[in-house]
VOBA-1610 file (N, C-alpha, C; in pm, whole numbers, padded with zeros to 5 digits, always signed):
BEGIN
Unk+10354+18259+08982Unk+10296+18156+08987Unk+10125+18185+08988Unk+10078+18065+08875Unk+09962+18107+08853Unk+09852+18092+08999Unk+09741+18143+08964Unk+09666+18157+09096Unk+09598+18019+09137Unk+09583+18002+09247Unk+09551+17868+09315Unk+09380+17856+09257Unk+09323+17963+09227Unk+09148+17931+09210Unk+09156+17947+09026Unk+09085+17861+09009Unk+09050+17883+08840Unk+08949+17933+08819Unk+08986+18103+08741Unk+08821+18153+08716Unk+08737+18101+08623Unk+08641+18111+08646Unk+08534+18045+08537Unk+08550+18134+08405Unk+08541+18016+08285Unk+08522+18090+08160Unk+08420+18107+08103Unk+08425+18169+08015Unk+08261+18207+07920Unk+08255+18136+07826Unk+08123+18126+07751Unk+08121+18055+07638Unk+08150+18110+07539Unk+08179+18029+07429Unk+08220+18101+07311Unk+08107+18181+07273Unk+07958+18169+07282Unk+07851+18213+07211Unk+07854+18414+07218Unk+07918+18427+07336Unk+07963+18537+07356Unk+08022+18577+07299Unk+08128+18556+07218Unk+08257+18596+07123Unk+08155+18621+07010Unk+08057+18535+06958Unk+08007+18480+06843Unk+07897+18615+06841Unk+07836+18685+06958Unk+07752+18795+06948Unk+07865+18931+06916Unk+07977+18932+06949Unk+08048+19017+06969Unk+08086+19069+06817Unk+08164+18934+06774Unk+08164+18922+06609Unk+08069+18961+06524Unk+07958+18950+06553Unk+07835+18981+06415Unk+07843+19125+06486Unk+07817+19167+06545Unk+07865+19332+06586Unk+07984+19379+06476Unk+08069+19319+06491Unk+08199+19371+06405Unk+08176+19330+06272Unk+08103+19219+06223Unk+08083+19138+06126Unk+08002+19253+06030Unk+07900+19295+06088Unk+07773+19424+06030Unk+07844+19494+05981Unk+07966+19551+06018Unk+08008+19691+06003Unk+08111+19647+05911Unk+08184+19538+05862Unk+08290+19507+05742Unk+08407+19512+05809Unk+08393+19529+05940Unk+08541+19527+06007Unk+08650+19347+05959Unk+08762+19393+06019Unk+08847+19235+06006Unk+08818+19187+06133Unk+08752+19076+06156Unk+08726+19028+06224Unk+08842+18938+06327Unk+08868+18880+06212Unk+09004+18800+06230Unk+09127+18880+06305Unk+09129+19005+06240Unk+09204+19078+06323Unk+09179+19131+06459Unk+09056+19154+06491Unk+09004+19207+06611Unk+09001+19072+06696Unk+09012+18954+06666Unk+08991+18869+06709Unk+09133+18814+06776Unk+09246+18870+06704Unk+09354+18838+06739Unk+09430+18952+06792Unk+09397+19019+06815Unk+09453+19140+06900Unk+09411+19127+07044Unk+09289+19076+07042Unk+09252+18995+07179Unk+09291+18884+07247Unk+09333+18837+07183Unk+09423+18706+07251Unk+09335+18590+07208Unk+09239+18615+07099Unk+09136+18500+07083Unk+09173+18442+06947Unk+09226+18300+06954Unk+09234+18231+06823Unk+09121+18223+06747Unk+09101+18254+06624Unk+08983+18284+06559Unk+08927+18113+06550Unk+08984+18041+06530Unk+08959+17905+06498Unk+08814+17866+06653Unk+08876+17890+06735Unk+08787+17882+06821Unk+08624+17920+06781Unk+08613+17994+06651Unk+08480+18046+06655Unk+08385+17905+06614Unk+08499+17801+06548Unk+08402+17664+06478Unk+08331+17580+06588Unk+08384+17558+06707Unk+08362+17479+06827Unk+08275+17547+06875Unk+08161+17490+06911Unk+08075+17531+07019Unk+08101+17500+07126Unk+08208+17422+07194Unk+08238+17409+07313Unk+08324+17487+07383Unk+08411+17597+07279Unk+08519+17658+07310Unk+08444+17758+07429Unk+08569+17796+07494Unk+08560+17881+07608Unk+08650+18000+07606Unk+08611+18152+07634Unk+08738+18246+07652Unk+08759+18270+07794Unk+08828+18331+07819Unk+08858+18414+07995Unk+08796+18539+07958Unk+08766+18578+08115Unk+08734+18704+08133Unk+08813+18834+08068Unk+08953+18800+08077Unk+09050+18902+08032Unk+09002+18918+07863Unk+09034+18797+07807Unk+09003+18771+07645Unk+08880+18852+07614Unk+08783+18852+07686Unk+08634+18927+07662Unk+08665+19065+07697Unk+08720+19097+07808Unk+08717+19257+07824Unk+08850+19310+07721Unk+08895+19270+07666Unk+09006+19269+07552Unk+08944+19299+07433Unk+08861+19226+07429Unk+08784+19203+07277Unk+08650+19337+07267Unk+08603+19392+07393Unk+08543+19506+07415Unk+08583+19601+07400Unk+08682+19598+07476Unk+08829+19728+07458Unk+08845+19784+07305Unk+08857+19655+07246Unk+08890+19703+07077Unk+08742+19726+07002Unk+08623+19692+07022Unk+08520+19754+06949Unk+08478+19892+07033Unk+08508+19926+07127Unk+08490+20019+07180Unk+08588+20152+07118Unk+08732+20102+07092Unk+08820+20159+06970Unk+08762+20199+06844Unk+08726+20080+06824Unk+08657+20097+06653Unk+08570+20186+06635Unk+08445+20163+06738Unk+08309+20252+06731Unk+08332+20379+06776Unk+08417+20387+06860Unk+08493+20525+06963Unk+08317+20554+07037Unk+08246+20473+07060Unk+08102+20449+07157Unk+08070+20380+07268Unk+08034+20453+07409Unk+08062+20365+07475Unk+07937+20251+07479Unk+07834+20274+07389Unk+07750+20144+07333Unk+07762+20089+07224Unk+07921+20063+07149Unk+07913+20012+07064Unk+07835+20043+06926Unk+07748+20199+06923Unk+07714+20177+06815Unk+07554+20155+06823Unk+07515+20063+06941Unk+07395+20043+06943Unk+07275+20101+07040Unk+07341+20209+07053Unk+07215+20281+07166Unk+07099+20368+07059Unk+07059+20485+07145Unk+06970+20557+07072Unk+06999+20646+06994Unk+07118+20678+06997Unk+07215+20748+06937Unk+07351+20710+06959Unk+07496+20808+06884Unk+07599+20754+06917Unk+07623+20808+07072Unk+07721+20764+07160Unk+07687+20792+07264Unk+07918+20798+07268Unk+07921+20919+07252Unk+08070+20931+07262Unk+08155+20871+07395Unk+08263+20790+07358Unk+08315+20701+07458Unk+08381+20832+07568Unk+08378+20764+07709Unk+08397+20883+07819Unk+08286+20915+07848Unk+08131+20879+07826Unk+08059+20955+07846Unk+07995+20870+08005Unk+08004+20732+07982Unk+07991+20628+08077Unk+08063+20693+08229Unk+08201+20734+08224Unk+08297+20780+08304Unk+08239+20894+08345Unk+08173+20988+08270Unk+08142+21121+08343Unk+08014+21081+08398Unk+07918+20992+08386Unk+07794+20976+08453Unk+07828+20906+08566Unk+07933+20814+08595Unk+07982+20741+08692Unk+08036+20851+08797Unk+08095+20966+08790Unk+08140+21099+08849Unk+08018+21161+08880Unk+07925+21166+08807Unk+07780+21261+08851Unk+07706+21204+08955Unk+07733+21026+08976Unk+07635+20945+09063Unk+07704+20947+09191Unk+07865+20968+09199Unk+07922+20921+09344Unk+07918+20963+09437Unk+07872+21120+09406Unk+07848+21227+09524Unk+07704+21220+09598Unk+07600+21128+09525Unk+07478+21106+09605Unk+07531+21040+09757Unk+07388+21061+09822Unk+07426+21002+09936Unk+07416+20897+09987Unk+07314+20827+09903Unk+07274+20685+09908Unk+07228+20613+09744Unk+07223+20484+09792Unk+07185+20406+09634Unk+07083+20464+09596Unk+06970+20493+09664Unk+06833+20538+09598Unk+06859+20699+09530Unk+06914+20736+09589Unk+06955+20895+09551Unk+07042+20895+09433Unk+07137+20815+09403Unk+07222+20809+09301Unk+07141+20762+09152Unk+07033+20651+09195Unk+06959+20590+09089Unk+06867+20697+09020Unk+06817+20790+09146Unk+06697+20889+09098Unk+06775+20987+09029Unk+06895+21029+09045Unk+06970+21121+08995Unk+06981+21090+08845Unk+07038+20977+08817Unk+07031+20900+08687Unk+06911+20910+08630Unk+06803+20897+08684Unk+06710+20867+08597Unk+06686+21033+08549Unk+06714+21154+08630Unk+06690+21266+08579Unk+06786+21335+08459Unk+06895+21215+08430Unk+06976+21258+08326Unk+06900+21232+08223Unk+06846+21158+08174Unk+06783+21137+08077Unk+06765+21207+07942Unk+06753+21359+07968Unk+06803+21451+07876Unk+06886+21478+07822Unk+07032+21499+07915Unk+07134+21503+07872Unk+07205+21371+07817Unk+07141+21273+07838Unk+07223+21162+07752Unk+07101+21058+07659Unk+07116+21118+07572Unk+06987+21125+07472Unk+07028+20949+07445Unk+07122+20931+07406Unk+07216+20813+07316Unk+07160+20687+07446Unk+07181+20695+07574Unk+07137+20583+07699Unk+06993+20545+07698Unk+06986+20441+07699Unk+06800+20403+07755Unk+06823+20453+07873Unk+06665+20520+07882Unk+06596+20565+08000Unk+06594+20466+08116Unk+06621+20506+08255Unk+06579+20421+08332Unk+06477+20467+08412Unk+06393+20351+08473Unk+06271+20375+08595Unk+06273+20325+08675Unk+06285+20385+08829Unk+06286+20311+08939Unk+06125+20295+08999Unk+06067+20173+09005Unk+05965+20192+09083Unk+05995+20084+09201Unk+05923+20124+09297Unk+05934+20084+09439Unk+05766+19980+09485Unk+05790+19904+09555Unk+05665+19841+09650Unk+05729+19847+09787Unk+05642+19796+09887Unk+05725+19756+09982Unk+05853+19698+10024Unk+05826+19578+09951Unk+05969+19518+09972Unk+06068+19504+09857Unk+06021+19538+09705Unk+06080+19521+09597Unk+06124+19613+09517Unk+06244+19677+09469Unk+06290+19780+09368Unk+06310+19703+09242Unk+06218+19765+09142Unk+06264+19723+08994Unk+06289+19841+08912Unk+06462+19849+08869Unk+06506+19903+08824Unk+06476+19886+08639Unk+06443+19948+08549Unk+06398+19948+08434Unk+06444+20020+08332Unk+06512+19936+08225Unk+06579+19995+08116Unk+06471+19982+08000Unk+06462+20130+07939Unk+06368+20138+07829Unk+06441+20100+07704Unk+06437+20024+07642Unk+06482+19983+07487Unk+06415+19987+07427Unk+06262+20062+07393Unk+06168+20046+07340Unk+06210+20120+07188Unk+06292+20215+07153Unk+06345+20300+07064Unk+06460+20242+06997Unk+06519+20134+07057Unk+06624+20065+06958Unk+06581+19979+06871Unk+06598+19999+06736Unk+06507+19929+06625Unk+06573+19757+06628Unk+06731+19735+06649Unk+06725+19590+06686Unk+06809+19583+06780Unk+06764+19567+06928Unk+06830+19557+07016Unk+06941+19409+07038Unk+07047+19442+07076Unk+07122+19292+07103Unk+07137+19236+07223Unk+07130+19109+07213Unk+07133+19053+07300Unk+07240+19072+07438Unk+07360+19075+07348Unk+07483+19067+07463Unk+07501+19211+07488Unk+07467+19314+07406Unk+07447+19431+07508Unk+07351+19465+07623Unk+07255+19404+07594Unk+07149+19408+07695Unk+07199+19318+07858Unk+07265+19242+07835Unk+07346+19126+07940Unk+07460+19219+08004Unk+07525+19321+07903Unk+07625+19398+07970Unk+07573+19501+08052Unk+07463+19580+07963Unk+07445+19689+08053Unk+07394+19661+08177Unk+07348+19526+08202Unk+07263+19534+08362Unk+07357+19489+08419Unk+07492+19405+08392Unk+07608+19346+08458Unk+07673+19461+08502Unk+07686+19594+08412Unk+07767+19688+08455Unk+07686+19743+08543Unk+07565+19785+08532Unk+07498+19869+08590Unk+07485+19789+08765Unk+07441+19656+08744Unk+07438+19596+08893Unk+07583+19616+08958Unk+07704+19590+08910Unk+07833+19608+08947Unk+07874+19696+09008Unk+07860+19814+08914Unk+07896+19958+08964Unk+07795+20004+09092Unk+07673+20000+09116Unk+07567+20010+09198Unk+07611+19944+09338Unk+07662+19820+09302Unk+07711+19735+09437Unk+07845+19786+09445Unk+07930+19811+09349Unk+08076+19861+09445Unk+08045+20040+09493Unk+07980+20099+09451Unk+07965+20241+09509Unk+07945+20237+09654Unk+07816+20096+09688Unk+07753+20101+09828Unk+07865+20017+09884Unk+07993+19963+09843Unk+08073+19897+09900Unk+08058+19745+09942Unk+07912+19707+09869Unk+07880+19543+09939Unk+07817+19500+09792Unk+07794+19391+09761Unk+07738+19331+09638Unk+07552+19359+09682Unk+07526+19371+09613Unk+07362+19430+09617Unk+07294+19247+09558Unk+07270+19191+09626Unk+07196+19065+09573Unk+07054+19071+09521Unk+07051+19003+09411Unk+06910+19062+09334Unk+06824+18917+09343Unk+06690+18998+09322Unk+06571+18898+09328Unk+06559+18817+09201Unk+06596+18901+09114Unk+06580+18802+09001Unk+06612+18929+08910Unk+06655+18908+08766Unk+06667+18968+08627Unk+06608+18934+08522Unk+06543+19034+08496Unk+06443+19009+08372Unk+06517+19073+08204Unk+06499+18954+08141Unk+06564+18978+08000Unk+06458+19008+07902Unk+06439+19053+07790Unk+06324+19075+07665Unk+06346+18989+07577Unk+06438+18855+07599Unk+06464+18803+07461Unk+06448+18680+07518Unk+06416+18558+07424Unk+06439+18400+07450Unk+06547+18373+07472Unk+06522+18229+07577Unk+06681+18185+07623Unk+06717+18087+07552Unk+06856+18110+07541Unk+06912+18000+07435Unk+07019+17918+07524Unk+07029+17792+07460Unk+07105+17677+07523Unk+07274+17724+07528Unk+07285+17820+07432Unk+07404+17824+07401Unk+07518+17924+07530Unk+07396+17989+07625Unk+07448+18059+07711Unk+07454+18002+07836Unk+07563+17987+07944Unk+07570+17899+08052Unk+07589+17984+08168Unk+07615+18088+08132Unk+07715+18174+08226Unk+07583+18305+08311Unk+07447+18302+08308Unk+07369+18391+08394Unk+07407+18390+08532Unk+07412+18242+08559Unk+07411+18237+08717Unk+07550+18330+08791Unk+07658+18258+08671Unk+07795+18326+08720Unk+07772+18488+08729Unk+07706+18538+08608Unk+07712+18679+08594Unk+07609+18779+08702Unk+07518+18713+08709Unk+07417+18765+08813Unk+07415+18708+08950Unk+07383+18593+08969Unk+07377+18521+09089Unk+07233+18520+09127Unk+07160+18492+09021Unk+06981+18544+09083Unk+06906+18451+08978Unk+06809+18463+08985Unk+06717+18364+08884Unk+06697+18481+08763Unk+06698+18398+08661Unk+06664+18484+08525Unk+06552+18448+08438Unk+06427+18585+08407Unk+06348+18549+08323Unk+06348+18593+08221Unk+06334+18524+08114Unk+06324+18545+07969Unk+06186+18595+07893Unk+06201+18674+07771Unk+06113+18734+07679Unk+05998+18801+07795Unk+06072+18899+07865Unk+05976+19001+07929Unk+05957+19106+07869Unk+05885+19209+07901Unk+05864+19337+07829Unk+05959+19448+07825Unk+06091+19420+07920Unk+06187+19524+07936Unk+06312+19458+08024Unk+06418+19484+07974Unk+06546+19458+08088Unk+06507+19528+08228Unk+06508+19437+08318Unk+06523+19502+08453Unk+06628+19435+08571Unk+06645+19494+08655Unk+06727+19415+08784Unk+06615+19445+08895Unk+06561+19360+08950Unk+06493+19392+09076Unk+06568+19315+09237Unk+06577+19413+09325Unk+06634+19361+09455Unk+06542+19424+09539Unk+06610+19407+09703Unk+06529+19459+09824Unk+06541+19592+09799Unk+06383+19638+09841Unk+06386+19809+09838Unk+06460+19835+09965Unk+06527+19762+10053Unk+06615+19824+10165Unk+06709+19865+10124Unk+06771+19812+09986Unk+06909+19845+09954Unk+06908+19962+09913Unk+06798+20036+09910Unk+06800+20190+09852Unk+06850+20272+09936Unk+06829+20246+10072Unk+06899+20362+10182Unk+07043+20314+10173Unk+07131+20223+10122Unk+07260+20205+10197Unk+07338+20332+10108Unk+07412+20377+10195Unk+07519+20484+10168Unk+07637+20464+10078Unk+07649+20549+09978Unk+07782+20559+09871Unk+07909+20595+09938Unk+07990+20509+09929Unk+08088+20503+10043Unk+08220+20538+09975Unk+08242+20530+09777Unk+08324+20532+09750Unk+08364+20703+09700Unk+08518+20745+09674Unk+08522+20858+09671Unk+08585+20878+09518Unk+08590+21003+09460Unk+08662+21031+09320Unk+08757+20928+09324Unk+08815+20948+09405Unk+08966+20886+09374Unk+08939+20738+09351Unk+08851+20669+09439Unk+08822+20527+09431Unk+08795+20464+09287Unk+08694+20558+09221Unk+08623+20598+09134Unk+08745+20591+08981Unk+08836+20673+09008Unk+08956+20648+08894Unk+09048+20547+08909Unk+09054+20476+09028Unk+09079+20340+09008Unk+09035+20251+08964Unk+08864+20260+08994Unk+08802+20151+08930Unk+08788+20146+08787Unk+08776+20280+08725Unk+08775+20287+08576Unk+08905+20270+08501Unk+08982+20241+08559Unk+09129+20303+08511Unk+09157+20157+08404Unk+09118+20026+08437Unk+09110+19953+08313Unk+09031+19864+08280Unk+08871+19994+08247Unk+08740+19956+08183Unk+08781+19889+08088Unk+08692+19774+08059Unk+08593+19725+08099Unk+08593+19627+08197Unk+08725+19609+08193Unk+08783+19449+08315Unk+08722+19535+08440Unk+08736+19629+08522Unk+08732+19723+08615Unk+08544+19687+08662Unk+08491+19712+08520Unk+08335+19722+08576Unk+08291+19568+08555Unk+08330+19496+08467Unk+08258+19358+08455Unk+08341+19258+08561Unk+08476+19259+08539Unk+08555+19171+08628Unk+08535+19043+08617Unk+08597+18950+08656Unk+08628+18808+08663Unk+08545+18746+08785Unk+08494+18815+08859Unk+08443+18749+08989Unk+08304+18692+08958Unk+08284+18539+09024Unk+08169+18492+09001Unk+08102+18562+09101Unk+07956+18582+09044Unk+07821+18646+09136Unk+07757+18551+09232Unk+07783+18431+09112Unk+07690+18310+09152Unk+07684+18261+09315Unk+07540+18230+09368Unk+07531+18200+09511Unk+07480+18060+09547Unk+07488+18000+09419Unk+07441+17833+09396Unk+07492+17771+09516Unk+07467+17667+09489Unk+07521+17535+09588Unk+07654+17487+09497Unk+07630+17497+09401Unk+07770+17445+09273Unk+07845+17542+09327Unk+07851+17669+09335Unk+07938+17769+09330Unk+08008+17766+09464Unk+07914+17725+09568Unk+08010+17678+09705Unk+08079+17590+09684Unk+08053+17479+09617Unk+08136+17349+09600Unk+08240+17378+09531Unk+08208+17439+09423Unk+08361+17459+09348Unk+08434+17531+09379Unk+08407+17638+09499Unk+08494+17722+09595Unk+08578+17633+09698Unk+08512+17544+09727Unk+08602+17432+09813Unk+08678+17326+09707Unk+08626+17304+09611Unk+08700+17199+09522Unk+08830+17260+09455Unk+08816+17359+09443Unk+08905+17448+09382Unk+09066+17452+09492Unk+09073+17422+09582Unk+09159+17379+09690Unk+09249+17276+09615Unk+09205+17178+09547Unk+09237+17086+09491Unk+09371+17119+09393Unk+09353+17231+09336Unk+09490+17280+09225Unk+09599+17314+09311Unk+09603+17308+09434Unk+09734+17332+09487Unk+09769+17205+09615Unk+09655+17159+09625Unk+09702+17039+09714Unk+09596+16932+09688Unk+09541+16835+09796Unk+09460+16686+09780Unk+09323+16777+09748Unk+09240+16702+09611Unk+09107+16750+09628Unk+09000+16698+09725Unk+08939+16774+09785Unk+08859+16766+09887Unk+08759+16647+09833Unk+08709+16535+09933Unk+08666+16437+09907Unk+08477+16473+09906Unk+08401+16413+09896Unk+08237+16467+09891Unk+08238+16475+10011Unk+08246+16360+10098Unk+08227+16369+10247Unk+08312+16510+10301Unk+08415+16552+10234Unk+08458+16665+10323Unk+08381+16824+10276Unk+08337+16820+10145Unk+08264+16933+10078Unk+08122+16917+10204Unk+08112+16788+10208Unk+07920+16811+10290Unk+07994+16841+10410Unk+08058+16806+10472Unk+08095+16842+10656Unk+08117+17003+10642Unk+08210+17029+10549Unk+08199+17190+10551Unk+08088+17287+10528Unk+07993+17202+10435Unk+07868+17313+10428Unk+07726+17228+10503Unk+07793+17173+10599Unk+07697+17106+10732Unk+07587+17052+10643Unk+07624+16968+10529Unk+07486+16849+10500Unk+07577+16738+10521Unk+07455+16613+10486Unk+07511+16501+10461Unk+07538+16495+10308Unk+07648+16385+10291Unk+07674+16367+10151Unk+07563+16312+10088Unk+07463+16292+10109Unk+07326+16213+10033Unk+07287+16370+09998Unk+07254+16471+10092Unk+07176+16580+10063Unk+07277+16626+09959Unk+07412+16650+09990Unk+07475+16745+09904Unk+07454+16721+09760Unk+07457+16547+09726Unk+07447+16519+09572Unk+07310+16536+09568Unk+07186+16525+09622Unk+07070+16560+09584Unk+07039+16713+09528Unk+07103+16789+09614Unk+07062+16908+09568Unk+07165+16974+09464Unk+07283+16909+09432Unk+07349+16951+09309Unk+07281+16873+09226Unk+07234+16761+09220Unk+07129+16715+09094Unk+07014+16821+09084Unk+06978+16845+09186Unk+06897+16955+09138Unk+06925+17108+09069Unk+07045+17114+09107Unk+07082+17237+08990Unk+07174+17184+08856Unk+07121+17023+08792Unk+07186+16977+08694Unk+07336+16943+08718Unk+07406+16893+08812Unk+07570+16888+08807Unk+07581+16814+08895Unk+07713+16759+08935Unk+07776+16654+09034Unk+07902+16722+09070Unk+07942+16683+09157Unk+08122+16696+09247Unk+08184+16655+09127Unk+08193+16583+09083Unk+08273+16526+08960Unk+08266+16636+08851Unk+08144+16671+08794Unk+08118+16775+08674Unk+08218+16880+08733Unk+08188+16926+08825Unk+08227+17088+08899Unk+08400+17072+08907Unk+08425+16923+08939Unk+08565+16919+08908Unk+08619+16926+08783Unk+08590+16863+08703Unk+08601+16867+08552Unk+08598+17021+08495Unk+08524+17103+08534Unk+08488+17244+08503Unk+08620+17297+08567Unk+08643+17289+08718Unk+08731+17343+08744Unk+08911+17342+08655Unk+08911+17196+08603Unk+09030+17173+08551Unk+09006+17239+08426Unk+08936+17225+08356Unk+08912+17313+08219Unk+08921+17440+08231Unk+08845+17506+08319Unk+08888+17637+08334Unk+09029+17694+08379Unk+09107+17611+08456Unk+09232+17609+08481Unk+09349+17596+08388Unk+09339+17523+08309Unk+09377+17466+08174Unk+09361+17565+08094Unk+09234+17621+08009Unk+09238+17737+07959Unk+09297+17849+08004Unk+09326+17898+08150Unk+09393+17967+08170Unk+09537+17989+08159Unk+09595+17865+08185Unk+09746+17827+08141Unk+09766+17867+08011Unk+09686+17766+07926Unk+09703+17785+07777Unk+09694+17933+07721Unk+09662+18027+07772Unk+09582+18138+07726Unk+09717+18255+07787Unk+09793+18218+07898Unk+09901+18282+07937Unk+10014+18269+07858Unk+10030+18152+07838Unk+10151+18072+07750Unk+10268+18104+07797Unk+10265+18111+07937Unk+10403+18114+08043Unk+10442+17943+08071Unk+10357+17844+08020Unk+10425+17702+08057Unk+10413+17580+07922Unk+10459+17517+07915Unk+10472+17411+07796Unk+10310+17321+07811Unk+10275+17282+07714Unk+10169+17171+07773Unk+10195+17078+07852Unk+10308+17013+07850Unk+10365+16921+07965Unk+10394+16953+08067Unk+10448+17099+08099Unk+10440+17162+08230Unk+10316+17164+08310Unk+10198+17201+08253Unk+10047+17270+08224Unk+09979+17112+08305Unk+10023+17034+08222Unk+09945+16868+08232Unk+10025+16846+08366Unk+10109+16851+08395Unk+10193+16797+08513Unk+10143+16872+08603Unk+10124+17037+08631Unk+10026+17116+08742Unk+09934+17052+08767Unk+09822+17029+08666Unk+09715+16982+08697Unk+09661+16855+08739Unk+09799+16766+08745Unk+09790+16664+08819Unk+09731+16522+08709Unk+09787+16534+08587Unk+09799+16441+08467Unk+09900+16377+08458Unk+09893+16226+08442Unk+09994+16130+08442Unk+10079+16186+08319Unk+10059+16230+08189Unk+10141+16246+08106Unk+10071+16358+08035Unk+10115+16421+07925Unk+10037+16510+07857Unk+09914+16450+07737Unk+09956+16311+07707Unk+09844+16272+07642Unk+09717+16272+07678Unk+09715+16226+07825Unk+09614+16200+07892Unk+09538+16355+07905Unk+09617+16485+07949Unk+09554+16610+07976Unk+09504+16608+07797Unk+09550+16595+07696Unk+09511+16640+07568Unk+09373+16589+07531Unk+09364+16450+07595Unk+09227+16403+07553Unk+09120+16442+07650Unk+09190+16492+07761Unk+09042+16533+07860Unk+09025+16688+07806Unk+09145+16736+07778Unk+09109+16888+07681Unk+09003+16882+07532Unk+09007+16783+07511Unk+08958+16779+07376Unk+08817+16750+07473Unk+08790+16640+07548Unk+08635+16631+07584Unk+08583+16766+07636Unk+08695+16836+07682Unk+08591+16944+07770Unk+08543+17037+07626Unk+08633+17074+07559Unk+08601+17184+07470Unk+08616+17150+07329Unk+08630+17051+07289Unk+08601+16985+07129Unk+08754+17048+07035Unk+08831+17054+07127Unk+08993+17107+07028Unk+09086+17071+07121Unk+09217+17059+07045Unk+09365+17032+07114Unk+09383+17140+07187Unk+09485+17123+07263Unk+09501+17228+07363Unk+09602+17330+07289Unk+09663+17337+07185Unk+09721+17322+07079Unk+09671+17514+07023Unk+09522+17452+07027Unk+09431+17576+06949Unk+09399+17714+07045Unk+09431+17688+07198Unk+09408+17795+07275Unk+09565+17864+07300Unk+09644+17771+07296Unk+09798+17837+07334Unk+09848+17931+07254Unk+09855+18047+07349Unk+09918+18155+07271Unk+10092+18147+07243Unk+10122+18191+07119Unk+10239+18187+07098Unk+10338+18316+07130Unk+10461+18294+07168Unk+10514+18409+07228Unk+10546+18549+07182Unk+10478+18535+07034Unk+10465+18656+06945Unk+10326+18720+06975Unk+10241+18672+07018Unk+10123+18684+06997Unk+10075+18796+07114Unk+10001+18895+07088Unk+09973+18985+07203Unk+09894+18950+07325Unk+09938+18931+07462Unk+09839+18916+07551Unk+09705+18969+07574Unk+09583+18927+07600Unk+09492+19003+07637Unk+09478+19091+07748
//
């Protein structure tokens, strides 16, 4: 049975960035996308979305093509498996701070990786990545590097590390709407260097994972490192988690949501407006993401999917899907002979 929750999807701009990497190397882009379960036709529509599984599958194929943990975009080649060895080198540190300091000392042994610097104030720890030696840093690689680091450090301590902010060294682009989903923190752009900023107290957190845990965690990389989990802590994300119950039952009303979040309906609407959304728009996003996931899985007909999502007829579902993504459902539907992502 499909999950009762609709995993967030990612904007097609993420795929465009990875496709650009492949195209610059003269690879068969269409074949790479097809192998990852991403119909190449989706590249033509800026409202297209992909699932986390498709994104992870595409990264896996790029890793295989480059045989490089940094996809050939580091200071020098980084043989596949290097990140795995680094993880084993960190897992035996007693605390998060000790693990980060240990990675700082790995610099000379890992010349392909950007070096890191941990600076501390009374209440703020700033983990900075030096990419000054990379001639043409790629935005998606920067985002991935920060996301992987953040999630792995949190995984080692057994608890997510709340970020105060994420600093990115490139200008903001309206094509990317997933920073809150990935980091769950304010993001600043056009800074001097990429950085993760969090409470200094987190550095004392003990590392609780074992080598056996690490083997399981890395088994399905990059999905195990990136994952499909939303890190957003916004009000919109809280509302989404409540509204997702509507996929398997009645849709909660605004009054229901407000009551659960201990606020008035008026306050709920006002605060969501401050986040540039509404309960209706969040519900539409849930339906959109559930529809994309269902079509990508390819285990039910469009008519059955439309019924499951509460549409009176397939034509109504198709109209809504075009409104959400700019494409008909058939553009996303995986055929039985196509590989699953």
